[in-house]
C-alpha positions in Angstrom: 138.1 68.0 90.6 137.4 71.7 91.2 133.7 71.1 91.8 134.4 68.4 94.4 136.8 70.7 96.3 134.2 73.5 96.3 131.6 71.1 97.5 133.8 69.9 100.3 134.7 73.5 101.2 131.0 74.4 101.3 130.2 71.4 103.5 133.0 72.4 105.9 131.7 76.0 106.1 128.1 74.8 106.7 129.2 72.4 109.4 131.3 75.0 111.1 128.4 77.5 111.0 126.0 74.9 112.5 128.5 74.1 115.2 128.9 77.8 116.0 125.1 78.3 116.0 124.5 75.5 118.5 127.5 76.4 120.6 126.4 80.0 120.9 122.6 79.4 121.5 122.9 76.2 123.4 119.5 74.9 124.5 117.7 77.9 123.0 118.9 76.9 119.5 115.7 75.0 118.6 113.6 77.8 119.9 115.6 80.2 117.7 115.1 78.0 114.7 111.3 77.9 115.3 111.3 81.7 115.7 113.1 82.1 112.4 110.7 79.7 110.7 107.7 81.6 112.2 109.0 85.0 111.1 109.7 83.6 107.6 106.2 82.2 107.3 104.6 85.5 108.4 106.8 87.5 106.0 105.9 85.1 103.1 102.2 85.3 104.0 102.3 89.1 104.0 104.1 89.1 100.7 101.5 86.8 99.1 98.6 88.8 100.5 100.1 92.0 99.1 100.6 90.3 95.7 97.0 89.0 95.7 95.7 92.5 96.6 97.6 94.0 93.7 96.6 91.4 91.1 93.0 90.9 92.2 91.1 87.6 92.1 92.2 85.0 89.5 90.1 83.9 86.6 89.6 80.5 88.3 88.3 82.2 91.5 85.9 84.3 89.4 84.7 81.2 87.5 84.0 79.5 90.8 82.1 82.5 92.1 84.7 83.4 94.8 84.6 87.1 93.9 81.0 87.5 95.0 80.0 88.6 98.4 78.0 85.5 99.2 80.3 82.5 99.9 80.3 80.0 97.1 79.3 76.4 97.6 82.7 75.2 96.5 84.7 77.3 98.9 87.6 75.0 99.1 88.7 76.0 95.6 88.8 79.7 96.1 
């Protein structure tokens, strides 16, 4: 019973938040959502690049020859 009430309350809060978002931004709401998605993708890409730089190439990449200066023949798996 408690879980269902919390779930209902969460749904009401999310619906109210969505209504406020679209009410405030109006026609620019979808542009804002796209902008937020683009910023999130760029931030995630930067985080993953930093993590890769810290760890270096993986064993699989080394086994495929991806750590050499000359591009490997199986470049899709690097």
